[in-house]
N, CA, C and O atoms as a GROMACS GRO file, in nm:
protein
  508
    1MET      N    1   0.083  -0.119   0.000
    1MET     CA    2   0.000   0.000   0.000
    1MET      C    3   0.088   0.125   0.000
    1MET      O    4   0.186   0.132   0.073
    2ILE      N    5   0.051   0.222  -0.080
    2ILE     CA    6   0.128   0.345  -0.091
    2ILE      C    7   0.083   0.443   0.016
    2ILE      O    8  -0.036   0.466   0.035
    3SER      N    9   0.181   0.501   0.085
    3SER     CA   10   0.151   0.598   0.190
    3SER      C   11   0.231   0.726   0.166
    3SER      O   12   0.337   0.724   0.103
    4LEU      N   13   0.179   0.836   0.216
    4LEU     CA   14   0.246   0.966   0.207
    4LEU      C   15   0.292   1.009   0.345
    4LEU      O   16   0.225   0.984   0.445
    5ARG      N   17   0.407   1.073   0.349
    5ARG     CA   18   0.459   1.130   0.474
    5ARG      C   19   0.500   1.273   0.445
    5ARG      O   20   0.535   1.308   0.333
    6GLU      N   21   0.495   1.356   0.549
    6GLU     CA   22   0.533   1.495   0.536
    6GLU      C   23   0.653   1.524   0.624
    6GLU      O   24   0.674   1.459   0.726
    7GLY      N   25   0.731   1.622   0.584
    7GLY     CA   26   0.841   1.669   0.666
    7GLY      C   27   0.976   1.634   0.610
    7GLY      O   28   0.988   1.558   0.513
    8PRO      N   29   1.078   1.690   0.671
    8PRO     CA   30   1.214   1.677   0.619
    8PRO      C   31   1.286   1.546   0.652
    8PRO      O   32   1.396   1.522   0.602
    9ASP      N   33   1.226   1.464   0.736
    9ASP     CA   34   1.293   1.340   0.778
    9ASP      C   35   1.272   1.230   0.675
    9ASP      O   36   1.164   1.171   0.665
   10LEU      N   37   1.378   1.202   0.597
   10LEU     CA   38   1.374   1.091   0.503
   10LEU      C   39   1.516   1.046   0.474
   10LEU      O   40   1.612   1.118   0.500
   11ASP      N   41   1.528   0.928   0.422
   11ASP     CA   42   1.657   0.866   0.391
   11ASP      C   43   1.717   0.936   0.269
   11ASP      O   44   1.666   0.922   0.158
   12LEU      N   45   1.824   1.010   0.290
   12LEU     CA   46   1.884   1.087   0.181
   12LEU      C   47   1.950   0.999   0.076
   12LEU      O   48   1.955   1.037  -0.041
   13ALA      N   49   2.000   0.883   0.115
   13ALA     CA   50   2.055   0.790   0.015
   13ALA      C   51   1.943   0.739  -0.075
   13ALA      O   52   1.962   0.726  -0.196
   14ALA      N   53   1.827   0.710  -0.017
   14ALA     CA   54   1.712   0.666  -0.097
   14ALA      C   55   1.665   0.778  -0.190
   14ALA      O   56   1.627   0.752  -0.304
   15LEU      N   57   1.667   0.903  -0.141
   15LEU     CA   58   1.628   1.016  -0.225
   15LEU      C   59   1.728   1.034  -0.340
   15LEU      O   60   1.688   1.063  -0.452
   16SER      N   61   1.855   1.016  -0.312
   16SER     CA   62   1.957   1.025  -0.416
   16SER      C   63   1.933   0.920  -0.524
   16SER      O   64   1.943   0.949  -0.643
   17THR      N   65   1.901   0.800  -0.483
   17THR     CA   66   1.871   0.692  -0.578
   17THR      C   67   1.746   0.724  -0.659
   17THR      O   68   1.744   0.703  -0.780
   18LEU      N   69   1.642   0.774  -0.593
   18LEU     CA   70   1.519   0.810  -0.662
   18LEU      C   71   1.545   0.918  -0.766
   18LEU      O   72   1.493   0.910  -0.878
   19ARG      N   73   1.626   1.016  -0.733
   19ARG     CA   74   1.658   1.123  -0.828
   19ARG      C   75   1.716   1.066  -0.957
   19ARG      O   76   1.675   1.103  -1.066
   20VAL      N   77   1.811   0.976  -0.942
   20VAL     CA   78   1.876   0.917  -1.060
   20VAL      C   79   1.776   0.834  -1.140
   20VAL      O   80   1.775   0.841  -1.263
   21ARG      N   81   1.692   0.758  -1.072
   21ARG     CA   82   1.590   0.677  -1.142
   21ARG      C   83   1.491   0.765  -1.218
   21ARG      O   84   1.432   0.721  -1.316
   22CYS      N   85   1.474   0.889  -1.172
   22CYS     CA   86   1.379   0.982  -1.235
   22CYS      C   87   1.448   1.080  -1.331
   22CYS      O   88   1.388   1.179  -1.371
   23ALA      N   89   1.572   1.052  -1.367
   23ALA     CA   90   1.649   1.134  -1.463
   23ALA      C   91   1.677   1.276  -1.412
   23ALA      O   92   1.689   1.369  -1.491
   24PHE      N   93   1.687   1.291  -1.279
   24PHE     CA   94   1.735   1.414  -1.220
   24PHE      C   95   1.886   1.399  -1.201
   24PHE      O   96   1.934   1.286  -1.188
   25PRO      N   97   1.959   1.508  -1.198
   25PRO     CA   98   2.104   1.496  -1.174
   25PRO      C   99   2.134   1.433  -1.038
   25PRO      O  100   2.065   1.461  -0.940
   26ALA      N  101   2.234   1.350  -1.034
   26ALA     CA  102   2.277   1.290  -0.907
   26ALA      C  103   2.324   1.401  -0.813
   26ALA      O  104   2.385   1.499  -0.857
   27GLN      N  105   2.295   1.385  -0.686
   27GLN     CA  106   2.340   1.481  -0.585
   27GLN      C  107   2.386   1.405  -0.462
   27GLN      O  108   2.341   1.294  -0.434
   28THR      N  109   2.477   1.466  -0.389
   28THR     CA  110   2.527   1.405  -0.266
   28THR      C  111   2.425   1.418  -0.154
   28THR      O  112   2.340   1.507  -0.158
   29PRO      N  113   2.432   1.330  -0.055
   29PRO     CA  114   2.342   1.344   0.060
   29PRO      C  115   2.356   1.481   0.128
   29PRO      O  116   2.257   1.535   0.177
   30ASP      N  117   2.478   1.537   0.133
   30ASP     CA  118   2.497   1.669   0.194
   30ASP      C  119   2.419   1.775   0.116
   30ASP      O  120   2.353   1.860   0.176
   31PHE      N  121   2.427   1.773  -0.016
   31PHE     CA  122   2.353   1.868  -0.100
   31PHE      C  123   2.203   1.853  -0.074
   31PHE      O  124   2.133   1.952  -0.055
   32LEU      N  125   2.155   1.729  -0.072
   32LEU     CA  126   2.012   1.704  -0.051
   32LEU      C  127   1.968   1.751   0.087
   32LEU      O  128   1.858   1.805   0.102
   33ALA      N  129   2.050   1.731   0.188
   33ALA     CA  130   2.018   1.776   0.324
   33ALA      C  131   2.003   1.928   0.327
   33ALA      O  132   1.910   1.980   0.388
   34ARG      N  133   2.094   1.997   0.261
   34ARG     CA  134   2.086   2.144   0.256
   34ARG      C  135   1.965   2.190   0.176
   34ARG      O  136   1.900   2.288   0.211
   35GLN      N  137   1.935   2.120   0.068
   35GLN     CA  138   1.820   2.154  -0.015
   35GLN      C  139   1.691   2.139   0.066
   35GLN      O  140   1.605   2.228   0.064
   36ILE      N  141   1.677   2.029   0.136
   36ILE     CA  142   1.556   2.005   0.215
   36ILE      C  143   1.547   2.102   0.333
   36ILE      O  144   1.437   2.146   0.368
   37ALA      N  145   1.661   2.134   0.393
   37ALA     CA  146   1.661   2.228   0.506
   37ALA      C  147   1.605   2.365   0.464
   37ALA      O  148   1.546   2.435   0.546
   38GLY      N  149   1.624   2.402   0.338
   38GLY     CA  150   1.575   2.530   0.288
   38GLY      C  151   1.436   2.523   0.229
   38GLY      O  152   1.389   2.619   0.168
   39THR      N  153   1.369   2.411   0.246
   39THR     CA  154   1.238   2.389   0.188
   39THR      C  155   1.132   2.387   0.297
   39THR      O  156   1.151   2.322   0.400
   40ARG      N  157   1.021   2.457   0.276
   40ARG     CA  158   0.918   2.463   0.379
   40ARG      C  159   0.826   2.342   0.381
   40ARG      O  160   0.793   2.290   0.487
   41TRP      N  161   0.784   2.296   0.262
   41TRP     CA  162   0.690   2.183   0.255
   41TRP      C  163   0.754   2.068   0.179
   41TRP      O  164   0.798   2.086   0.065
   42VAL      N  165   0.760   1.952   0.241
   42VAL     CA  166   0.820   1.832   0.182
   42VAL      C  167   0.723   1.716   0.198
   42VAL      O  168   0.675   1.689   0.308
   43ILE      N  169   0.694   1.648   0.088
   43ILE     CA  170   0.604   1.532   0.089
   43ILE      C  171   0.679   1.416   0.023
   43ILE      O  172   0.744   1.435  -0.079
   44HIS      N  173   0.670   1.297   0.081
   44HIS     CA  174   0.733   1.180   0.020
   44HIS      C  175   0.637   1.063   0.022
   44HIS      O  176   0.555   1.049   0.112
   45ALA      N  177   0.650   0.977  -0.080
   45ALA     CA  178   0.560   0.862  -0.097
   45ALA      C  179   0.639   0.732  -0.082
   45ALA      O  180   0.755   0.724  -0.123
   46TYR      N  181   0.573   0.632  -0.023
   46TYR     CA  182   0.638   0.504   0.003
   46TYR      C  183   0.548   0.388  -0.036
   46TYR      O  184   0.426   0.394  -0.025
   47ASP      N  185   0.612   0.284  -0.082
   47ASP     CA  186   0.549   0.152  -0.095
   47ASP      C  187   0.616   0.069   0.013
   47ASP      O  188   0.730   0.025  -0.004
   48GLY      N  189   0.547   0.048   0.123
   48GLY     CA  190   0.612  -0.012   0.240
   48GLY      C  191   0.713   0.089   0.292
   48GLY      O  192   0.677   0.200   0.332
   49GLU      N  193   0.840   0.050   0.293
   49GLU     CA  194   0.946   0.140   0.335
   49GLU      C  195   1.028   0.192   0.217
   49GLU      O  196   1.124   0.266   0.236
   50ARG      N  197   0.991   0.155   0.095
   50ARG     CA  198   1.064   0.199  -0.024
   50ARG      C  199   1.016   0.337  -0.068
   50ARG      O  200   0.897   0.356  -0.095
   51LEU      N  201   1.109   0.433  -0.076
   51LEU     CA  202   1.078   0.567  -0.124
   51LEU      C  203   1.049   0.560  -0.273
   51LEU      O  204   1.135   0.520  -0.352
   52ILE      N  205   0.927   0.601  -0.312
   52ILE     CA  206   0.888   0.593  -0.453
   52ILE      C  207   0.848   0.728  -0.512
   52ILE      O  208   0.826   0.740  -0.632
   53GLY      N  209   0.838   0.830  -0.427
   53GLY     CA  210   0.800   0.962  -0.477
   53GLY      C  211   0.841   1.072  -0.382
   53GLY      O  212   0.860   1.049  -0.262
   54PHE      N  213   0.855   1.192  -0.437
   54PHE     CA  214   0.902   1.305  -0.359
   54PHE      C  215   0.854   1.434  -0.424
   54PHE      O  216   0.855   1.445  -0.546
   55ALA      N  217   0.813   1.530  -0.343
   55ALA     CA  218   0.778   1.663  -0.392
   55ALA      C  219   0.810   1.763  -0.283
   55ALA      O  220   0.802   1.732  -0.164
   56ARG      N  221   0.845   1.885  -0.324
   56ARG     CA  222   0.876   1.988  -0.226
   56ARG      C  223   0.836   2.124  -0.281
   56ARG      O  224   0.826   2.143  -0.402
   57ALA      N  225   0.813   2.219  -0.190
   57ALA     CA  226   0.781   2.356  -0.230
   57ALA      C  227   0.849   2.454  -0.137
   57ALA      O  228   0.847   2.439  -0.015
   58LEU      N  229   0.908   2.555  -0.197
   58LEU     CA  230   0.965   2.667  -0.124
   58LEU      C  231   0.859   2.775  -0.123
   58LEU      O  232   0.796   2.802  -0.225
   59THR      N  233   0.838   2.837  -0.007
   59THR     CA  234   0.726   2.931   0.003
   59THR      C  235   0.742   3.028   0.119
   59THR      O  236   0.816   3.003   0.214
   60ASP      N  237   0.670   3.140   0.108
   60ASP     CA  238   0.657   3.229   0.222
   60ASP      C  239   0.539   3.187   0.309
   60ASP      O  240   0.520   3.239   0.419
   61GLY      N  241   0.459   3.092   0.258
   61GLY     CA  242   0.347   3.040   0.334
   61GLY      C  243   0.220   3.124   0.327
   61GLY      O  244   0.119   3.087   0.386
   62VAL      N  245   0.225   3.236   0.257
   62VAL     CA  246   0.108   3.323   0.248
   62VAL      C  247   0.063   3.355   0.107
   62VAL      O  248  -0.057   3.364   0.082
   63ALA      N  249   0.156   3.373   0.016
   63ALA     CA  250   0.118   3.420  -0.118
   63ALA      C  251   0.164   3.328  -0.230
   63ALA      O  252   0.086   3.297  -0.320
   64THR      N  253   0.289   3.286  -0.226
   64THR     CA  254   0.348   3.216  -0.340
   64THR      C  255   0.428   3.095  -0.293
   64THR      O  256   0.491   3.098  -0.187
   65ALA      N  257   0.424   2.990  -0.374
   65ALA     CA  258   0.507   2.871  -0.348
   65ALA      C  259   0.566   2.825  -0.480
   65ALA      O  260   0.497   2.820  -0.582
   66TYR      N  261   0.693   2.790  -0.476
   66TYR     CA  262   0.760   2.735  -0.593
   66TYR      C  263   0.776   2.586  -0.572
   66TYR      O  264   0.843   2.542  -0.478
   67VAL      N  265   0.714   2.507  -0.659
   67VAL     CA  266   0.728   2.361  -0.652
   67VAL      C  267   0.863   2.327  -0.714
   67VAL      O  268   0.885   2.348  -0.833
   68GLY      N  269   0.952   2.274  -0.632
   68GLY     CA  270   1.089   2.250  -0.676
   68GLY      C  271   1.108   2.116  -0.745
   68GLY      O  272   1.132   2.112  -0.865
   69SER      N  273   1.097   2.012  -0.673
   69SER     CA  274   1.126   1.879  -0.726
   69SER      C  275   1.004   1.791  -0.711
   69SER      O  276   0.952   1.773  -0.600
   70VAL      N  277   0.956   1.736  -0.821
   70VAL     CA  278   0.850   1.636  -0.816
   70VAL      C  279   0.903   1.515  -0.890
   70VAL      O  280   0.940   1.525  -1.007
   71MET      N  281   0.906   1.402  -0.823
   71MET     CA  282   0.957   1.282  -0.889
   71MET      C  283   0.882   1.159  -0.839
   71MET      O  284   0.850   1.147  -0.721
   72VAL      N  285   0.856   1.069  -0.932
   72VAL     CA  286   0.793   0.941  -0.902
   72VAL      C  287   0.875   0.833  -0.971
   72VAL      O  288   0.905   0.842  -1.090
   73ASP      N  289   0.911   0.731  -0.896
   73ASP     CA  290   0.986   0.618  -0.950
   73ASP      C  291   0.917   0.568  -1.077
   73ASP      O  292   0.795   0.551  -1.078
   74PRO      N  293   0.993   0.545  -1.184
   74PRO     CA  294   0.932   0.500  -1.310
   74PRO      C  295   0.844   0.376  -1.296
   74PRO      O  296   0.747   0.362  -1.370
   75ASP      N  297   0.875   0.288  -1.202
   75ASP     CA  298   0.793   0.168  -1.181
   75ASP      C  299   0.656   0.199  -1.122
   75ASP      O  300   0.568   0.113  -1.122
   76TYR      N  301   0.636   0.321  -1.072
   76TYR     CA  302   0.512   0.358  -1.004
   76TYR      C  303   0.435   0.470  -1.075
   76TYR      O  304   0.336   0.520  -1.022
   77ARG      N  305   0.479   0.508  -1.192
   77ARG     CA  306   0.411   0.615  -1.265
   77ARG      C  307   0.277   0.567  -1.318
   77ARG      O  308   0.255   0.448  -1.341
   78ARG      N  309   0.188   0.664  -1.338
   78ARG     CA  310   0.053   0.641  -1.391
   78ARG      C  311  -0.032   0.559  -1.293
   78ARG      O  312  -0.124   0.487  -1.334
   79ARG      N  313   0.000   0.573  -1.164
   79ARG     CA  314  -0.078   0.507  -1.058
   79ARG      C  315  -0.136   0.608  -0.959
   79ARG      O  316  -0.190   0.569  -0.856
   80GLY      N  317  -0.124   0.737  -0.989
   80GLY     CA  318  -0.177   0.841  -0.902
   80GLY      C  319  -0.082   0.890  -0.795
   80GLY      O  320  -0.122   0.970  -0.710
   81VAL      N  321   0.043   0.844  -0.797
   81VAL     CA  322   0.138   0.885  -0.693
   81VAL      C  323   0.172   1.034  -0.707
   81VAL      O  324   0.169   1.107  -0.608
   82GLY      N  325   0.203   1.079  -0.827
   82GLY     CA  326   0.235   1.220  -0.849
   82GLY      C  327   0.117   1.309  -0.814
   82GLY      O  328   0.134   1.414  -0.751
   83ARG      N  329  -0.002   1.268  -0.854
   83ARG     CA  330  -0.124   1.344  -0.822
   83ARG      C  331  -0.143   1.352  -0.671
   83ARG      O  332  -0.180   1.457  -0.619
   84ALA      N  333  -0.118   1.242  -0.600
   84ALA     CA  334  -0.131   1.240  -0.454
   84ALA      C  335  -0.027   1.332  -0.388
   84ALA      O  336  -0.058   1.404  -0.294
   85LEU      N  337   0.096   1.327  -0.437
   85LEU     CA  338   0.202   1.413  -0.381
   85LEU      C  339   0.164   1.560  -0.394
   85LEU      O  340   0.170   1.635  -0.297
   86LEU      N  341   0.127   1.601  -0.516
   86LEU     CA  342   0.092   1.742  -0.537
   86LEU      C  343  -0.038   1.778  -0.468
   86LEU      O  344  -0.054   1.890  -0.419
   87GLY      N  345  -0.131   1.685  -0.463
   87GLY     CA  346  -0.256   1.711  -0.391
   87GLY      C  347  -0.228   1.742  -0.245
   87GLY      O  348  -0.284   1.837  -0.190
   88ARG      N  349  -0.143   1.663  -0.183
   88ARG     CA  350  -0.108   1.685  -0.042
   88ARG      C  351  -0.031   1.817  -0.027
   88ARG      O  352  -0.054   1.892   0.069
   89LEU      N  353   0.057   1.846  -0.120
   89LEU     CA  354   0.136   1.968  -0.115
   89LEU      C  355   0.047   2.092  -0.122
   89LEU      O  356   0.072   2.190  -0.053
   90MET      N  357  -0.058   2.087  -0.205
   90MET     CA  358  -0.143   2.204  -0.227
   90MET      C  359  -0.271   2.203  -0.145
   90MET      O  360  -0.344   2.302  -0.144
   91ASP      N  361  -0.300   2.093  -0.074
   91ASP     CA  362  -0.423   2.079   0.000
   91ASP      C  363  -0.441   2.191   0.102
   91ASP      O  364  -0.350   2.224   0.178
   92CYS      N  365  -0.561   2.251   0.103
   92CYS     CA  366  -0.597   2.358   0.196
   92CYS      C  367  -0.510   2.482   0.180
   92CYS      O  368  -0.495   2.561   0.274
   93ARG      N  369  -0.453   2.499   0.064
   93ARG     CA  370  -0.368   2.615   0.037
   93ARG      C  371  -0.416   2.688  -0.089
   93ARG      O  372  -0.335   2.729  -0.172
   94ASP      N  373  -0.546   2.701  -0.102
   94ASP     CA  374  -0.604   2.763  -0.221
   94ASP      C  375  -0.567   2.910  -0.234
   94ASP      O  376  -0.577   2.966  -0.344
   95ASP      N  377  -0.524   2.974  -0.125
   95ASP     CA  378  -0.485   3.114  -0.130
   95ASP      C  379  -0.339   3.132  -0.175
   95ASP      O  380  -0.293   3.246  -0.189
   96ILE      N  381  -0.268   3.023  -0.197
   96ILE     CA  382  -0.128   3.028  -0.240
   96ILE      C  383  -0.121   3.011  -0.392
   96ILE      O  384  -0.186   2.922  -0.448
   97LYS      N  385  -0.043   3.096  -0.458
   97LYS     CA  386  -0.016   3.078  -0.601
   97LYS      C  387   0.103   2.983  -0.613
   97LYS      O  388   0.212   3.014  -0.565
   98PHE      N  389   0.082   2.868  -0.676
   98PHE     CA  390   0.188   2.769  -0.696
   98PHE      C  391   0.246   2.786  -0.836
   98PHE      O  392   0.172   2.794  -0.934
   99VAL      N  393   0.378   2.790  -0.845
   99VAL     CA  394   0.446   2.801  -0.974
   99VAL      C  395   0.550   2.690  -0.983
   99VAL      O  396   0.596   2.638  -0.882
  100LEU      N  397   0.584   2.652  -1.106
  100LEU     CA  398   0.686   2.549  -1.126
  100LEU      C  399   0.741   2.556  -1.267
  100LEU      O  400   0.680   2.615  -1.357
  101HIS      N  401   0.855   2.495  -1.285
  101HIS     CA  402   0.911   2.469  -1.417
  101HIS      C  403   0.885   2.322  -1.446
  101HIS      O  404   0.890   2.239  -1.355
  102THR      N  405   0.858   2.289  -1.572
  102THR     CA  406   0.831   2.149  -1.605
  102THR      C  407   0.903   2.108  -1.732
  102THR      O  408   0.934   2.189  -1.818
  103ARG      N  409   0.928   1.981  -1.739
  103ARG     CA  410   0.976   1.923  -1.863
  103ARG      C  411   0.858   1.916  -1.959
  103ARG      O  412   0.743   1.903  -1.916
  104THR      N  413   0.885   1.924  -2.087
  104THR     CA  414   0.778   1.921  -2.188
  104THR      C  415   0.689   1.799  -2.171
  104THR      O  416   0.567   1.810  -2.180
  105GLU      N  417   0.749   1.684  -2.146
  105GLU     CA  418   0.671   1.561  -2.135
  105GLU      C  419   0.582   1.555  -2.010
  105GLU      O  420   0.496   1.468  -2.000
  106SER      N  421   0.603   1.647  -1.916
  106SER     CA  422   0.520   1.648  -1.794
  106SER      C  423   0.414   1.757  -1.796
  106SER      O  424   0.331   1.763  -1.704
  107ALA      N  425   0.414   1.842  -1.896
  107ALA     CA  426   0.322   1.956  -1.900
  107ALA      C  427   0.176   1.913  -1.894
  107ALA      O  428   0.096   1.978  -1.826
  108GLU      N  429   0.140   1.807  -1.962
  108GLU     CA  430   0.000   1.760  -1.962
  108GLU      C  431  -0.043   1.717  -1.822
  108GLU      O  432  -0.156   1.743  -1.780
  109PHE      N  433   0.047   1.652  -1.749
  109PHE     CA  434   0.018   1.610  -1.612
  109PHE      C  435  -0.014   1.732  -1.525
  109PHE      O  436  -0.115   1.733  -1.454
  110TYR      N  437   0.071   1.835  -1.530
  110TYR     CA  438   0.048   1.954  -1.449
  110TYR      C  439  -0.077   2.029  -1.492
  110TYR      O  440  -0.148   2.084  -1.408
  111ALA      N  441  -0.104   2.033  -1.622
  111ALA     CA  442  -0.226   2.098  -1.670
  111ALA      C  443  -0.350   2.031  -1.612
  111ALA      O  444  -0.447   2.098  -1.579
  112ALA      N  445  -0.347   1.899  -1.599
  112ALA     CA  446  -0.460   1.825  -1.543
  112ALA      C  447  -0.482   1.860  -1.395
  112ALA      O  448  -0.590   1.837  -1.342
  113LEU      N  449  -0.380   1.915  -1.330
  113LEU     CA  450  -0.390   1.955  -1.190
  113LEU      C  451  -0.423   2.102  -1.174
  113LEU      O  452  -0.427   2.154  -1.063
  114GLY      N  453  -0.447   2.170  -1.287
  114GLY     CA  454  -0.487   2.311  -1.282
  114GLY      C  455  -0.378   2.411  -1.314
  114GLY      O  456  -0.405   2.532  -1.312
  115PHE      N  457  -0.258   2.366  -1.343
  115PHE     CA  458  -0.151   2.459  -1.381
  115PHE      C  459  -0.172   2.504  -1.525
  115PHE      O  460  -0.220   2.427  -1.609
  116VAL      N  461  -0.137   2.629  -1.554
  116VAL     CA  462  -0.148   2.684  -1.688
  116VAL      C  463  -0.013   2.742  -1.728
  116VAL      O  464   0.070   2.775  -1.643
  117ASP      N  465   0.008   2.755  -1.860
  117ASP     CA  466   0.132   2.816  -1.909
  117ASP      C  467   0.143   2.958  -1.856
  117ASP      O  468   0.045   3.033  -1.852
  118ALA      N  469   0.263   2.995  -1.815
  118ALA     CA  470   0.291   3.131  -1.769
  118ALA      C  471   0.391   3.192  -1.866
  118ALA      O  472   0.504   3.144  -1.880
  119THR      N  473   0.349   3.298  -1.932
  119THR     CA  474   0.433   3.354  -2.037
  119THR      C  475   0.533   3.457  -1.988
  119THR      O  476   0.634   3.480  -2.054
  120GLN      N  477   0.509   3.517  -1.876
  120GLN     CA  478   0.598   3.623  -1.830
  120GLN      C  479   0.685   3.577  -1.714
  120GLN      O  480   0.682   3.634  -1.605
  121MET      N  481   0.762   3.473  -1.740
  121MET     CA  482   0.856   3.425  -1.639
  121MET      C  483   0.997   3.441  -1.693
  121MET      O  484   1.020   3.435  -1.814
  122MET      N  485   1.089   3.461  -1.603
  122MET     CA  486   1.228   3.472  -1.641
  122MET      C  487   1.309   3.381  -1.548
  122MET      O  488   1.265   3.350  -1.437
  123VAL      N  489   1.424   3.340  -1.594
  123VAL     CA  490   1.509   3.254  -1.514
  123VAL      C  491   1.655   3.295  -1.535
  123VAL      O  492   1.695   3.335  -1.644
  124ARG      N  493   1.732   3.286  -1.429
  124ARG     CA  494   1.877   3.302  -1.438
  124ARG      C  495   1.934   3.168  -1.404
  124ARG      O  496   1.922   3.122  -1.290
  125GLU      N  497   1.996   3.104  -1.501
  125GLU     CA  498   2.051   2.970  -1.483
  125GLU      C  499   2.168   2.972  -1.386
  125GLU      O  500   2.229   3.076  -1.362
  126ARG      N  501   2.199   2.856  -1.330
  126ARG     CA  502   2.315   2.841  -1.243
  126ARG      C  503   2.442   2.871  -1.320
  126ARG      O  504   2.450   2.847  -1.441
  127ARG      N  505   2.538   2.922  -1.252
  127ARG     CA  506   2.666   2.953  -1.317
  127ARG      C  507   2.774   2.860  -1.268
  127ARG      O  508   2.888   2.871  -1.311
   0.00000   0.00000   0.00000
């Protein structure tokens, strides 16, 4: 049975493995610990004790939230895990504007959750 948990306490080695399985760049546990420490809302999904999904949002908690990382293990996609992660992340937060960057292949998924294209966004890439 798939369960969701909230908060920063999770196995960073398992998160590192999940990132790679989801075609995210590999990161060290130290990097992931710092990333999570700077994140206000963290949701993770499990099949038993196996980490199968992860989502996080950086926010001021009142107006805007940036959805940073959303990932679901390829073996568990199209089973509602991503929808459950984002549902929990956004639940009871209708007054918050949620924004995110997405890969082209994921745009349809986010549109089904109510996200729309935003034309006036800018980004400064990492240097």
